[in-house]
C-alpha positions in Angstrom: 15.3 15.9 -58.9 13.6 19.1 -59.0 16.8 21.2 -58.4 17.8 19.4 -61.9 14.7 20.2 -63.3 15.1 24.3 -62.5 18.8 24.3 -63.8 17.4 23.3 -67.0 14.1 25.6 -66.8 16.1 28.8 -65.9 19.2 28.4 -68.2 20.3 27.8 -71.8 24.0 26.3 -71.1 23.1 24.0 -68.0 24.9 21.6 -68.6 28.5 24.0 -67.9 26.9 23.5 -64.4 27.3 20.3 -64.3 30.2 19.9 -66.0 32.1 22.5 -63.4 31.0 20.0 -60.5 32.1 16.9 -61.6 35.6 19.1 -62.7 35.4 18.1 -66.2 35.3 22.2 -66.4 38.4 24.4 -65.0 36.7 27.8 -66.0 36.6 30.5 -63.4 34.5 32.8 -63.3 32.2 30.7 -65.4 29.6 32.8 -67.8 26.2 31.2 -67.6 23.0 32.2 -69.8 19.8 32.6 -68.3 16.3 32.3 -70.5 15.2 35.1 -72.0 19.5 35.9 -72.7 20.4 37.6 -68.9 24.0 36.5 -68.8 25.6 35.8 -65.3 28.8 35.8 -64.6 29.7 33.3 -61.7 33.2 33.1 -59.9 34.2 30.1 -58.6 34.0 30.8 -55.0 30.7 31.4 -55.8 28.4 28.8 -57.2 27.0 27.8 -54.2 24.8 31.7 -54.1 24.2 30.7 -58.0 22.4 27.3 -57.0 20.6 28.5 -54.6 19.0 31.4 -56.7 18.9 29.2 -60.1 18.4 25.9 -59.1 16.8 25.7 -55.3 15.1 29.6 -56.0 15.6 30.0 -52.9 13.6 33.5 -52.1 10.8 32.4 -54.7 9.3 29.4 -54.2 6.9 29.5 -52.0 5.8 33.0 -52.9 2.4 34.1 -51.4 1.1 36.2 -53.8 1.3 35.8 -57.5 3.7 39.0 -58.9 2.5 41.1 -62.4 4.0 42.0 -64.7 6.9 44.5 -65.5 7.4 44.4 -61.2 9.3 47.4 -59.2 11.9 45.0 -57.6 13.9 46.1 -54.7 17.2 43.5 -53.9 19.2 44.6 -50.3 21.8 42.9 -50.1 22.0 42.0 -53.6 25.9 40.9 -53.8 27.2 39.5 -56.7 23.7 40.5 -58.7 22.3 36.5 -59.2 18.6 37.7 -57.3 19.0 40.3 -59.6 19.3 38.9 -62.7 17.5 36.0 -62.1 14.5 38.3 -60.7 15.0 40.0 -64.9 15.2 36.5 -66.3 12.0 35.4 -64.9 9.9 39.0 -64.6 10.6 41.0 -67.8 10.1 44.3 -67.6 11.0 44.5 -64.3 12.4 47.4 -62.6 15.0 45.9 -60.5 17.0 48.4 -57.8 19.7 46.6 -56.5 22.3 47.8 -53.0 25.2 46.3 -52.2 27.5 47.7 -49.5 30.6 45.9 -50.0 33.1 47.6 -52.7 34.2 44.0 -54.1 31.2 42.7 -54.0 29.3 45.5 -56.1 31.9 45.7 -58.8 31.1 41.7 -59.2 26.8 42.6 -59.2 28.1 46.1 -61.7 30.1 43.9 -64.0 26.6 41.7 -64.2 24.5 44.2 -65.4 26.7 45.5 -67.3 26.9 42.0 -69.7 23.3 42.0 -70.3 22.4 45.5 -72.6 18.9 46.3 -72.1 18.7 45.2 -68.4 16.4 47.8 -65.9 18.6 47.8 -63.3 19.7 50.1 -61.3 22.9 49.3 -58.6 24.1 51.0 -55.7 26.6 51.0 -53.3 25.3 51.5 -49.5 23.8 49.8 -46.9 20.5 49.8 -45.9 19.2 50.6 -42.2 17.2 51.8 -40.0 18.7 55.5 -40.1 20.7 57.5 -42.6 24.4 58.2 -42.1 27.5 55.4 -42.0 27.8 52.3 -40.8 30.3 49.7 -40.2 30.3 46.9 -42.3 32.2 44.0 -40.8 33.8 41.7 -43.1 36.7 39.2 -43.3 38.6 41.0 -46.0 38.1 44.0 -47.8 39.4 42.8 -51.2 37.9 39.1 -51.5 34.1 38.9 -52.2 31.4 37.7 -48.9 28.5 36.4 -48.2 28.8 37.3 -44.6 29.1 40.9 -44.8 27.0 42.1 -41.2 26.6 46.2 -39.9 28.3 46.0 -36.4 30.9 47.2 -34.1 32.4 44.7 -32.6 35.2 42.8 -35.4 35.9 39.2 -34.5 39.7 38.6 -34.6 41.3 38.9 -38.4 38.0 40.6 -39.7 38.2 43.8 -41.5 36.0 46.9 -40.7 34.6 50.0 -43.2 32.7 52.9 -43.4 30.1 52.4 -45.6 27.0 55.2 -46.4 24.1 53.8 -45.5 20.5 54.6 -47.2 16.8 53.9 -45.3 13.6 52.1 -47.5 12.4 55.4 -47.5 15.0 56.8 -48.9 14.6 54.6 -51.5 11.4 55.0 -52.0 11.4 58.2 -52.7 15.0 58.8 -54.9 13.6 56.1 -56.8 10.1 57.4 -57.3 8.9 54.1 -56.4 5.1 54.3 -55.9 4.7 50.1 -55.1 7.1 47.7 -54.3 6.4 43.9 -55.7 8.9 42.4 -54.4 11.4 43.9 -51.6 13.9 40.6 -51.7 16.6 40.8 -48.4 19.6 39.1 -47.1 21.5 41.8 -44.7 23.3 39.8 -42.7 20.7 40.8 -39.6 19.7 44.7 -40.8 16.8 43.3 -41.6 15.0 44.1 -38.0 16.7 47.9 -38.2 14.9 48.4 -41.5 12.1 46.7 -41.0 10.6 48.1 -37.6 11.8 51.7 -38.6 9.7 51.6 -41.4 6.0 53.1 -41.2 3.2 51.6 -42.1 2.7 53.4 -45.2 5.3 52.3 -46.4 4.8 49.0 -45.3 1.5 49.5 -47.1 3.7 50.6 -50.3 4.9 47.8 -50.4 3.4 44.4 -51.6 5.6 40.8 -51.2 8.6 40.6 -49.2 10.9 37.0 -48.9 13.1 37.4 -46.4 16.4 36.1 -45.4 16.0 35.8 -41.5 19.6 36.1 -39.1 18.7 35.8 -35.4 20.4 38.1 -33.2 20.9 38.7 -29.5 18.6 42.5 -29.0 15.2 41.6 -28.4 12.3 41.6 -31.4 15.7 39.7 -33.5 14.2 36.5 -34.3 12.4 34.7 -36.8 8.9 34.7 -34.2 8.8 38.3 -33.6 9.5 39.1 -37.4 6.5 37.0 -38.0 4.5 38.8 -35.5 5.5 42.2 -36.6 4.0 41.5 -40.2 0.5 40.0 -38.9 0.2 43.2 -36.9 0.7 45.3 -40.2 -1.9 43.1 -41.7 0.6 40.8 -44.0 0.5 37.1 -44.3 3.3 34.7 -44.2 4.7 31.7 -44.4 8.3 30.3 -43.7 10.5 27.4 -44.1 14.1 26.7 -42.6 15.8 31.2 -42.4 13.2 32.4 -45.2 10.6 34.3 -44.3 7.6 35.2 -46.8 5.3 38.4 -46.0 2.2 38.9 -48.1 0.3 42.4 -47.5 -4.0 41.2 -47.7 -3.8 44.9 -50.3 -1.9 43.0 -52.4 -4.3 40.5 -54.0 
């Protein structure tokens, strides 16, 4: 029930989602209108990911600290832009910088940004990692929208590899003249460890709050428990629900 209340609260044409699920609407893609005038184009194959953001509030429902007015938000692993657009509709005046390495996803991200002319949203077609240079992105199909692309060296059978430019969180702050990041959202299929473990203490202190989809890996330190320990050692409070971790610095109060 709560999910459907969020749907009605967040979208002015909320009924379209119900029509799509019931098979009464056949449009692909569908255009949703978020409260505040933000438009979102949703390909049918990404309807589940759209639901996670606009119905389940996957990254915002358990935030530890209050987000200020006109916040600076960094979206790492922006995909088609659903979280960035949700943030724009929920936090009017937000400055949003969205990073997405996969070209097909990036094109959809830019298309969604351009549907609402007044958005202060910058889209960057780069991976974010612990060091700058280039990384291999492994994915199922180069020409399809995907939610499971990852940095790696060993593709599986039938998988494709893209060589993509990579930047760091430090460079993001410097290149975008960011003094404070009020919310850092991350969904980067395991790269969160490389990004965060290579951050300076100063950079962490300038990041008020994080919402991270955590992906357990095989390397030491690449799991939820170790990531929680890392944040707590750096003065953050943490909260987790399933595979999502929230972290808030004491200094952000």
